[in-house]
C-alpha positions as CSV (number, residue, x, y, z in Angstrom):
1,M,-0.4,-0.1,0.4
2,D,1.5,3.5,-0.5
3,Q,2.5,5.3,1.9
4,D,-0.1,8.4,1.1
5,E,-2.4,6.4,1.4
6,N,-1.8,5.5,5.0
7,P,0.0,8.3,6.6
8,A,2.4,7.6,10.0
9,R,0.5,8.7,13.2
10,I,0.8,12.4,14.0
11,E,1.9,11.9,18.2
12,L,1.7,16.2,18.4
13,D,-1.3,18.4,17.2
14,P,0.8,20.9,14.6
15,R,-1.6,23.5,16.0
16,L,1.5,23.5,18.9
17,E,4.3,23.6,16.5
18,V,5.8,27.1,16.1
19,C,7.6,28.4,12.5
20,P,11.4,27.9,12.6
21,N,13.1,31.3,12.8
22,F,14.9,30.4,8.4
23,N,17.4,33.7,9.3
24,S,18.6,31.4,11.8
25,A,22.1,30.1,11.5
26,A,20.5,26.5,11.4
27,Y,19.5,27.2,8.0
28,T,22.4,28.9,6.3
29,L,22.6,26.3,3.8
30,V,19.5,25.8,3.2
31,R,19.8,29.5,2.4
32,D,22.4,29.9,0.7
33,S,21.6,26.9,-1.4
34,L,18.8,28.7,-2.4
35,V,20.5,32.3,-3.1
36,N,23.4,31.0,-5.0
37,A,20.9,29.8,-7.8
38,G,19.5,33.1,-8.1
39,T,16.6,33.7,-5.8
40,P,17.4,37.0,-3.5
41,V,17.8,36.4,0.3
42,D,14.8,37.5,1.0
43,Q,12.1,35.4,-1.0
44,V,14.0,32.4,-0.2
45,I,13.0,33.3,3.8
46,V,9.5,33.9,2.5
47,T,9.5,30.5,0.2
48,L,10.7,28.7,3.4
49,V,8.1,30.2,5.8
50,N,5.6,29.4,2.8
51,A,6.4,25.9,3.0
52,W,6.3,25.5,6.2
53,T,3.3,27.2,7.1
54,A,1.6,25.1,3.7
55,D,2.8,22.1,5.6
56,N,2.2,22.6,8.9
57,A,-1.7,23.3,8.0
58,T,-1.4,19.5,5.7
59,R,-0.6,18.5,8.6
60,R,-3.0,20.0,10.8
61,E,-5.9,18.3,8.7
62,L,-4.2,15.2,8.7
63,W,-4.5,15.3,12.6
64,D,-8.2,16.6,13.1
65,A,-8.5,13.7,10.7
66,Q,-6.8,11.3,12.6
67,Q,-8.2,12.5,16.4
68,Q,-12.0,12.0,14.4
69,A,-11.0,8.5,13.9
70,D,-10.0,7.8,17.0
71,R,-13.2,9.0,18.3
72,D,-15.2,7.1,15.8
73,A,-12.8,4.1,16.7
74,E,-13.7,5.0,20.4
75,E,-17.2,5.2,20.0
76,A,-17.2,2.2,18.1
77,A,-15.9,-0.1,21.4
78,R,-18.1,1.6,23.8
79,Q,-20.8,1.0,21.8
80,L,-19.7,-3.0,21.4
81,R,-19.0,-3.3,25.2
82,D,-22.3,-1.5,25.7
83,A,-24.5,-4.1,23.8
84,A,-22.1,-6.8,25.3
85,E,-23.0,-5.4,28.9
86,Q,-26.7,-4.9,27.6
87,A,-27.1,-8.4,26.0
88,K,-25.3,-10.1,29.7
89,R,-28.3,-7.7,31.7
90,D,-30.9,-9.4,29.1
91,D,-30.3,-12.9,29.2
92,D,-29.5,-12.6,33.4
93,L,-33.3,-11.1,33.4
94,R,-33.9,-13.8,31.5
95,R,-32.5,-16.5,32.9
96,A,-33.8,-14.7,36.7
97,E,-37.3,-14.5,35.3
98,E,-37.2,-18.3,33.9
99,E,-36.0,-19.4,37.8
100,R,-38.7,-17.4,38.7
101,A,-41.4,-19.3,36.7
102,E,-39.5,-22.5,37.9
103,A,-39.8,-21.9,41.3
104,E,-43.5,-20.3,41.0
105,R,-44.5,-23.8,39.2
106,K,-43.3,-25.8,41.5
107,K,-44.8,-24.0,44.4
108,P,-47.6,-25.9,45.4
109,K,-51.2,-23.8,44.4
110,M,-54.1,-23.4,46.7
111,P,-57.0,-24.7,44.8
112,D,-59.7,-22.1,43.9
113,F,-63.5,-22.3,45.7
114,R,-66.9,-20.9,44.4
115,A,-67.7,-17.6,45.6
116,G,-70.6,-17.7,48.0
117,A,-71.2,-21.7,47.5
118,L,-72.3,-23.4,50.8
119,A,-70.4,-27.0,52.4
120,E,-72.1,-30.3,51.3
121,V,-74.8,-31.6,53.8
122,Q,-73.2,-35.0,53.4
123,P,-69.8,-35.1,50.8
124,R,-69.3,-37.6,48.5
125,P,-67.4,-40.2,50.4
126,M,-63.7,-40.1,49.1
127,I,-62.3,-43.2,46.7
128,S,-59.3,-44.8,47.7
129,P,-56.2,-43.0,45.9
130,F,-55.9,-47.0,44.1
131,A,-59.2,-46.9,42.5
132,R,-58.5,-42.8,41.4
133,H,-55.3,-43.6,39.7
134,K,-56.6,-46.8,38.3
135,L,-59.8,-44.4,36.8
136,N,-57.2,-42.3,35.7
137,K,-56.2,-44.2,33.6
138,F,-59.4,-45.5,32.1
139,E,-58.0,-49.4,33.8
140,Y,-60.4,-51.7,35.1
141,I,-61.1,-51.3,39.0
142,E,-63.1,-53.5,40.7
143,L,-66.7,-52.0,42.0
144,W,-66.2,-52.9,45.9
145,Y,-63.8,-50.1,46.1
146,F,-66.7,-48.2,45.6
147,T,-69.2,-50.1,48.1
148,P,-70.0,-49.1,51.6
149,A,-67.2,-51.4,52.2
150,G,-64.9,-50.4,50.2
151,L,-65.2,-46.3,51.0
152,R,-65.2,-47.2,54.7
153,A,-61.7,-49.1,54.2
154,T,-60.2,-46.1,52.1
155,A,-61.5,-44.1,55.2
156,A,-60.2,-46.2,57.5
157,S,-56.5,-46.4,55.6
158,Q,-56.3,-42.8,55.4
159,H,-55.2,-42.8,59.2
160,S,-52.7,-45.5,59.0
161,T,-51.3,-44.2,55.6
162,S,-48.8,-41.5,55.4
163,D,-49.4,-39.4,52.4
164,D,-45.5,-39.6,51.8
165,A,-45.2,-42.9,51.4
166,Y,-43.9,-43.6,48.0
167,S,-43.0,-46.9,46.4
168,L,-40.6,-47.4,42.7
169,V,-42.9,-49.2,40.1
170,Q,-42.4,-50.2,36.8
171,T,-44.7,-47.6,34.3
172,D,-44.0,-47.7,30.6
173,E,-40.3,-49.6,30.4
174,V,-39.6,-47.0,33.1
175,M,-38.9,-46.5,36.3
176,A,-40.9,-44.2,38.1
177,I,-41.6,-43.1,41.9
178,K,-45.1,-42.8,42.9
179,P,-47.3,-42.7,46.2
180,L,-47.8,-46.4,48.1
181,A,-51.3,-45.7,48.1
182,S,-51.7,-45.0,44.5
183,V,-50.2,-48.3,43.3
184,R,-51.4,-51.1,46.1
185,A,-54.5,-53.0,46.0
186,S,-56.7,-53.2,49.6
187,K,-56.0,-56.8,51.0
188,S,-60.1,-56.6,51.4
189,V,-60.8,-56.4,47.8
190,V,-63.5,-58.3,46.4
191,R,-63.6,-59.9,43.4
192,D,-66.8,-58.2,41.3
193,E,-68.7,-61.8,40.5
194,D,-68.8,-62.0,44.3
195,L,-70.7,-58.7,45.0
196,S,-74.1,-59.1,46.4
197,W,-76.4,-57.4,44.2
198,R,-77.2,-54.5,46.4
199,D,-73.1,-53.9,46.6
200,M,-73.2,-54.1,42.9
201,T,-76.1,-51.6,42.3
202,I,-74.3,-49.3,44.8
203,G,-70.8,-49.4,43.8
204,G,-71.9,-48.8,40.1
205,D,-73.7,-45.6,41.3
206,T,-71.0,-44.3,43.1
207,F,-68.5,-45.4,40.0
208,L,-71.0,-43.9,37.8
209,E,-70.8,-40.6,39.9
210,E,-67.4,-40.7,40.1
211,I,-65.9,-41.3,36.1
212,A,-69.7,-38.8,35.1
213,D,-66.8,-35.9,37.4
214,S,-63.5,-37.2,35.4
215,H,-62.1,-36.5,32.0
216,W,-63.4,-39.7,30.8
217,P,-65.1,-39.1,27.0
218,E,-68.6,-38.8,27.1
219,P,-69.5,-41.4,24.7
220,H,-67.4,-44.0,27.2
221,K,-69.5,-42.4,30.1
222,Q,-73.3,-43.1,28.7
223,A,-72.5,-46.8,27.3
224,L,-71.5,-47.4,31.3
225,A,-74.3,-45.9,32.6
226,S,-76.0,-47.8,29.7
227,H,-74.3,-50.5,31.2
228,F,-75.6,-50.7,34.3
229,Y,-79.5,-49.4,33.6
230,R,-79.8,-52.4,31.8
231,I,-78.4,-54.9,34.0
232,G,-80.8,-53.2,37.3
233,R,-84.0,-53.8,34.8
234,H,-83.1,-57.3,33.1
235,P,-86.0,-59.0,32.4
236,S,-83.9,-62.0,34.0
237,R,-84.3,-60.4,37.5
238,H,-87.6,-62.1,37.9
239,F,-85.7,-65.7,37.8
240,E,-84.2,-67.3,40.7
241,D,-80.6,-67.0,39.7
242,G,-81.1,-64.3,37.9
243,D,-79.1,-61.7,40.3
244,A,-75.9,-64.0,40.2
245,A,-76.3,-64.2,36.7
246,L,-76.5,-60.5,36.4
247,I,-73.9,-60.5,38.6
248,R,-71.6,-62.4,36.6
249,Y,-72.8,-60.4,33.5
250,Q,-71.5,-57.7,35.2
251,A,-68.0,-58.3,36.0
252,Q,-67.1,-60.4,33.3
253,V,-68.7,-58.2,30.2
254,R,-66.7,-54.7,32.3
255,R,-63.7,-56.1,32.5
256,D,-63.4,-57.5,28.8
257,W,-64.7,-53.9,28.0
258,H,-61.3,-52.5,29.5
259,E,-59.2,-55.3,28.4
260,K,-60.3,-54.1,24.8
261,L,-60.8,-51.2,24.7
262,S,-56.8,-50.7,23.3
263,D,-57.5,-52.5,19.9
264,P,-60.1,-50.5,17.6
265,N,-60.8,-53.6,15.8
266,R,-61.9,-55.7,19.3
267,A,-63.6,-53.0,21.3
268,F,-67.9,-53.3,21.4
269,D,-70.0,-50.9,23.1
270,I,-70.7,-51.7,26.5
271,G,-74.1,-49.7,26.8
272,V,-75.4,-52.8,24.7
273,F,-76.5,-55.5,26.5
274,A,-75.1,-58.9,25.2
275,E,-78.2,-61.6,25.9
276,D,-75.9,-64.3,24.1
277,V,-73.2,-63.9,26.7
278,L,-75.8,-63.7,29.7
279,F,-77.5,-67.0,28.4
280,H,-73.7,-68.6,27.7
281,I,-73.1,-67.6,32.1
282,R,-76.6,-68.9,32.9
283,R,-75.9,-71.9,30.7
284,E,-72.8,-72.2,32.8
285,M,-74.6,-71.8,36.4
286,S,-76.6,-74.3,36.0
287,I,-74.4,-76.5,34.9
288,A,-72.1,-75.8,38.2
289,E,-74.9,-76.1,40.6
290,P,-75.7,-80.0,40.4
291,Y,-72.0,-80.5,39.9
292,A,-71.4,-78.5,43.3
293,A,-74.5,-80.0,44.8
294,S,-73.5,-83.6,44.0
295,R,-70.2,-83.1,45.6
296,R,-71.1,-81.4,49.0
297,V,-73.7,-85.0,49.1
298,R,-70.9,-87.4,48.6
299,A,-68.3,-85.0,50.9
300,P,-67.0,-87.9,53.5
301,P,-67.5,-86.9,57.0
302,C,-64.4,-84.3,58.1
303,L,-61.8,-85.8,60.1
304,P,-59.8,-84.3,63.1
305,H,-57.0,-82.0,62.2
306,F,-53.8,-83.0,63.8
307,A,-51.2,-79.7,64.2
308,S,-47.7,-80.6,62.4
309,R,-45.5,-80.7,65.0
């Protein structure tokens, strides 16, 4: 690059410079060389002063440009520093806001209430956390948990089981920590097939009340309501074994319905009463009863039992 395009940096303001005394002895050789060339000495002095003045003026302009460039560079650097500092402040604020939001999200929230609403005269009994867990996962759950006996057992367990007790369980191929009460079935549970008619109907009503307030799809709620309604009003109730057959029908069909819901090709409408299924159940019962009766007749007398030593 040409030196004129990139002049050397000026270290001192040319305005502070003083024009030399060209009449002094220091400039004798310069003056004599110009005088010998035919220029009068007075003219030589004027020429030298003019040359120095012109050079000083040029250097002043370069100095001013240099000073402006320095100021521009300093301003650009300042802006970069300010931008970096602002970016850091913005990032710190963003992180602080994220941490605040996360802390707010993790903070226990007190549920809202309906202003002006009165307390219930008889609140709905609380169902088992295990049953609640099953309902939330749309899985089959025995009606016993919704019977008076099941609700009493739940109320009693609330006083003996800590809400802070947890268990490690396998869920969807991964291990997870869940409240113990939500993964442990009751030891007193009764199979649907073994329920009394009263317990089946009361348990069914409470079960329907629970899913009515849940996030179950509306068609599923309606189908289950129809399932229990048709059982309770089926003509088989007029027969001697009608209630027992309908209890078994409820147990078998509802369990089968839950198992097949995951397969669209096998899922069926539980709200439609399956007469063939009931017929098959009553046929099995008619075969099993004479056999059980014969076993009762032919049973040998009980022998005394001796505890082993």
